[in-house]
N, C-alpha and C positions, 0 to 999 in steps of 0.2 A: 536909487531905492534899495533898501536893505532886502536881501533875498528872502528873509523870513517874513517880510511884511507883504502879505497878499492883499490884493485890492478888494473892495467891498463886492465887486462883481464875482471875483474868484471865490470869495467866502460864500456868496449865495449859491453858486454852482456846487461847491463842495458840500455845503450843508443840505442842499436839496438831494444830492446823491446819497448822503449818509441817512437822511430821513427816509428815502425810498428803501434803502436796505433794512432799516428798522421796521418800516411798515410791512415789508414782505415777511420778516420774521414774525411779527404779530399776527399776520393773516394765517400763517401756518402753525402757530404755537400749539393749538389744541391737538393737532395731528402728530406732533413731534414726539419721539421717544425722549424721556426726560434726561437721562445721562447721555453724554456723547458716546459714539460707538468706538472711538479710538482708544488704544491702550496708552498708558503713560509714555512708553517709549515712542509710539507713533506720534503723539502730540508734541513730544520734544523735537522730533525730526521736522515737524511743520514749522515750528517757531524759533528753534535754535539756529540762528544764522549770523553771519558777520555783521558788524555795524556798518551800514551803508555810508560811503564817503560822499556820493552824489545823490541828489534827489531822485525818487522813483515814484512820482505821484500816482500814476495809474496803477502800478503794482501795489502801492500802499493801500489804495482803495479796494483792490481785489482781495487783499489780505484780510479785510474785515469780514468777508464771507467765511474765511477759515476760522476766525474768532468765533463767529456764531455757530458754526458746525461743531466746534470743540468746546462749547459752553453748555452748561446744564440748563435745560429749558424750564422756565418757571410757569407752567400752565396750571390749570385748576386742580390737577391731581398731584401737585407737589405738597407733601405734608411733612417734610423733614425739618429737624432742628426746631428753631423758633425764628423763622425767616419770612418777613412780609413779602408781598407779591409784586412790589414795584409798580405803583400806580403811574400811568403814562402821562397824564397831564402834568404831574410833578416833574417827570423826566424832561419834558420840553423846557421847563423853567431852569433845569440844570444846565442846559446849553447857554442860556442867557447869563447864568451865574458865572460860567467860565469866561464868557466874552467880557463881562464887566470886570472880572478879576479883582474883586474887592477883598482887602485884607481886614477882617473884622476884629481888629485889635482895640480900637477906640473910636469914639464918635468923630474925631477930627480926621481919621483916615478913611472912614466909611460911614457917613451920616445915615444914609437910607438903610444900609445893612444892619447897623447897630439898632436903629429904631425898630426895624422889622423883627429882629431877634428878641428884643425886649417885649414886643407886641405878641409874638407867637408863644413865647414862654409864659406870658401872663394868660393867654388863651388856654394853654395846656393845664396850668394850675387851676383855672376856673372849671375846666372840663372834668377834672377829677375831684372837684369839691374841696380844693385847697386854695381859696382866694387869699391874696395877700402874700403868698410865696413868690419869690422871684427866681429867675433861673438862667441857665446858660446851656446852649446846645453843644453837644460833644460828638465824638466819633461813635459812641455806643455805650452800652451799659457798663462795660468793664472800666472805661475811663471815668464815667460818671460815679461809679462805686469807689474808685480810687480817690477821686476828689472829695467825695463825701467823708471817707474815713480819714483823709488828710485833715479835713476841717474838724472832725471829731478829735483826732489826736492833738491838734494844736489848741483846741478849746479846753481839753481835759488834762493834757500832759504836754505843754509846749516844748517843742524840740527843734524848731526851725533855726534858732541861733546856736545852741550848744549841742544839738543832737539828742537822741533818746538817752536819758540819764539813768533810767531804771528798767530792770527786767520785770519788775513787779507790776505789770500792766496786763489787761486782758480785754479781748473782744469776744462777743457771744453771738452765735448764730445757730440755726437748726442744722441738723445733720444733712438735710436736703439742700443746703445753701449752694448757690452757683459758684463755680470754680474761681470767678473773679475776686471773691472775697478773700480766700487764702492767698491769692496772688497779691492783693492790695496790702494785706497785713504784712506779708514778707517785704514788699517794696518799701513800706513805710518804716521798716526797722523794728517793728513790734515783734515780729517772728511768728511763724505758723504754730509753734508750740504754745503760743499764748492765745490761740483761737480756740475757744471752748465750743465744741459741737454739742448742741442740746438735743436730746432724743425727741422723736416725733410720735404722734399717735397713729391710729389705724388709717387716718385720712392724710397722713404725711404732713401734718401741721405741727409746729413747735408746741411742746407741752409747757405752759407757763409755770406750773409748779416746779418742774425740773430746772427751768431758768432761774427761778427765785432761789432754789436750793443751791445751785452752783454759784450764783453771785454772792449769796450769803457766806458760803464756805470760803470763797476767795477773799472777801473783805475781812473775814475773821483771821485769815493768814497774812493780811497786810498787802494784798494785791488790789490795785485800783482798777475798777471797771472803766474802760474808755467808751465803748459803744456796744449797743445791741443792734443786730441786723435782722430784720424780719423780711419775709418774702411776700410780695403781692403777685403770686403765681410762680411756684417753683418750676425749675426748668424741666424736671422729669414729668410731673403730674399736673402742674398748674395749681397746686395747693396754695391757699391763702392763710397765712398765719393769723392768730387771734390778736389783732392790733391793740384793742383797748386794754387787755390784760398785760400785754408786753409793754405798752407805754407806761402803765402804772409802775411796773417793776423797774423799768429803766429810770424813771423819775425818782423812785425811792433811793436808788443807789447812785444817782447823779451821773448817769451814763447818757451819752448821745444816742438818740433813737433814729436809726436810718432804715428806710424801707427800700429794698431792691425790687422795684416794680418794672424792670426792663421788659420782661415779658408781659405781665398781666395788668399793670396799673391802669392802662388805658381801657381795659375791659370795663372800668367804672363808668365809661360814657354810656354803656348800654345796660349795665347791671349794677347800679350804684349801691344797692343794698348788700351786695356781697363784700363790700369793702368798708365796714364800719371802723371808725377810728383812724383812718389813713391820715386825716388832717392833724393828728397829734404828733406826727413825725417831725424831726428836725430837718430831715432831708429825704428826698425821694428820687430815685433814678427811674427813667422810663424811656422807651425807644419808639419814636414815631416811625422808624423804619421796620418795626414789627407790626403793631396794631393800628397804625394809621397808614400802613401800606406804602410808605415813602421809599423812594430809591435810597440805597445805602450811600452815605451814612447820614443818620439823623437821630442821634441820641440826645438825652436831656438830663440835666440835674436840676431839680427844684430844691430850694432851701428857704427856711423860715427867716434867717437873719443874715443880711449881707455883711454885717460886721465880722461874722465868723469866717466867711469866705475871704474877706480881705485880710484877716489875721493870718489865714493859712497861706495865701498866695501873693500878697502885695509885696513885691520887691522888684524895683526897676531902676534903670539908669536914666541919666538926665536927657538922653537922646529921645526918650519917649514921654518926656514930661508934658502934661497938659498945658496948653497955651492960653486957655480960657478959664475964668472962674465961674462961668455960667454953669448951673447944676446939670443942665442937659448936655452942653457941648464939652464939658470936661470929663464926661463919663469914660471909663476905661474897662473893657472886659478882661484885659490881662491881669488886672488886680483882683479878679474873682475867679481865676482859672489857671490851670497848669500850662495853658497854651499862650503863645504870643501870636504867631501866624495862625490865622483861623479862616476857614472857608466860609463862604456866604451860604450856610446851610439853611437859613431861614427862608430864603427866597422860594424854594420849591414847596415848602410846607405852607407858607402864606398863600402862594398862588393856588395850590391844590385845594386848600380849605375854602378859599373864596370861589374857585371855579365850580366845585361840586356842592358846597354848602355843608355845614357840619352835620345836618340831619342825615345826609347820605352816608357819612362815615359811621354814625351811630347805628344806622340800619344794617350796614355791612358787618360790623362787629357783632350785632345781635344775630345775624345770619350765621356767622362762624360759631357762635355758642350753640345755636340750634343744630347746626351740622354735627357738632361734637356729640350732642345727645342722640342724634340720628345714628351715628356710627356706634356709639355705646350700646344702643338698643339692638342693632344688627348683630353685634358681638354676643350680647347676652341671650339673644334668641337662637343662637347656633350652638348646638351641643359640642361641636368640635373646637370651639373657641372659649377662652376664659378671660374675662375682664379682671385686671390686676390692681386697679385703683379707682377710687371715686372720680368722676369727671366734674370738677368744679368750674373749670373754664373751658379750654378748647383742646387740651391734650388728652389723648385716649391711649392707654397702655393695656395691651392684651397679648395673649400668646395662643398658639395653636396647640391643642392637646389631643386632637384626633378622637379615636374611640376609647382612649384610656389605655392603661397598662404601661405607659412610659415612666421611667425613673426621672428624677429632676435633672440628672446629668444628660440623659437622652433627650429630654425636652429642650435643654439648652442648646445642644448640638443641632437638633432638628430646627429650632426657630432661628438660629444663626444662619443655617443654610437657606431657610425660607427667605430671610431678609436679603441675603446676598443675591439670590435669584430674582426676587421681586425687583430689586434695584437694577439688576442687569437687564431684565426684560424691558424696563422703561415705561410700563403702562401707568404705574403709580410709584411714588417715591416716599418711603417710610424711613425713619431712623430707629434708634433703639434706646433702651434705658435698662437699668438694673434696679429692681425693687425687692427689698427683703431677700437679697441674694438670688433673685430670679431674673433671668434674661427675658426681656419682653420686646415686642414690636411696639412702636410708638408713632402715632399720627398726631401732629400738632397743626391745627387749622387756623391759620392767620392769613387767609387767602381770599381776596375779593373776587377771584375768578371761579371759585369752586361752586359747583352745582350739586343738586341732590344726586344726579347720576354719577358724578365724580365720587361722592361718598359711597354709593352702592358698589362702585368698582373696587374699593379697597378690600372688602370682605371677599368679593368674587375672585379677585386676583390672588389673595393669600390662600384661599381654599384650592384654587387651581394649582398653584405652585406646590402647596403642601402635598397634594395627591401625587404630583409628579415625583417629588422627593421620596415619599413613602414607597412608591412603586419601584423606584430605582434601588432603594435599600432592600426591598423584599427580594429582588432578583439577585442581589449580592449575597444574601443570607442563605 
């Protein structure tokens, strides 16, 4: 017997022990400090060790406790970045995913996995009122946005065969666009200098008139528009760009219309009226590991026309040639994706949606939206705090201003120190943003574990820390 091939009985014993470790973690999750207590150097000492030549099964199991102790806890008071909370029914399906070890390249290599992925992507399209779109699961919004812009480039300025032949190309996005769009433009050979950043209004939404003006000016100078990227929930504030107007302008100039909905598009399952015109896009990215709370990774790219995907990505060798002419059995995901080897991402999402029912997810997203409004109201009702952006989805940006009298530079230093200490104390976890050159504290609520009390704790913790910081500064002055 190969030494790597453990028996079913050994697997059962091992999986039961790991499940017990996970259950203990979940039982104590609410009481844990969110960041680990160790420093970077201390954590390096725990895990940096020689490659073991001989097996060390018992010690390997004990080492999992060290992993948990040095990981960030994702309880109901985690509001950093845009990170879903890791729904645990889906996590159980991830174990089966790894045991089955399906490579989701084509139907012939993974019949059930391909069928489930086609099923769940059609569910996602229906859920955001874009029926008829097809899709592919990805590692996240960055890879989905890269694929979307690759499709746009190949549809509008084909470059796969001979490379990018002209520098007279442009992509358009709001100044609040996610960093993955400049990355994608660079990787595709278009160049970041050819990304036109369009100004936003007071709600941080793209201004259509500015987009029209910029595209008109480019066309007059002989520059060809490739794509317009709008946001369904900007990363800083959750702003939703005006899709109907942007779609009209993109169509007028023959540009591909992509919506980066990695954060917010799935908000449409609970608040569809906030997303008019989303169905007019040529492609939409969204992340089920954000607002469907799936364990990472579970991103998705939806697109209107599979021919555009195949034009961008279809290039393969004879060793992966389909052996069947049947329209179902000859299907290949690698002809519509940058990936060949692909994880069975659909399993956890399919199981999770069936286990809980879609209504439970709709209710949870609605609760996140309500919690964001609750936090915004708490901020607005406290004279020591200032709300810095409208709350359109579930991101709340604010800062501490105290009793007044601080300069902008002093407020920046003060709020940066407040953030550092809030994170270090571990009661709540916030991240930061910069809006109109102002540093702000940011809570993004995409967390199925969050309660009203967790939301109340944000303001309480920020005020407690702010008073401590002010007191220390007053003693030094």
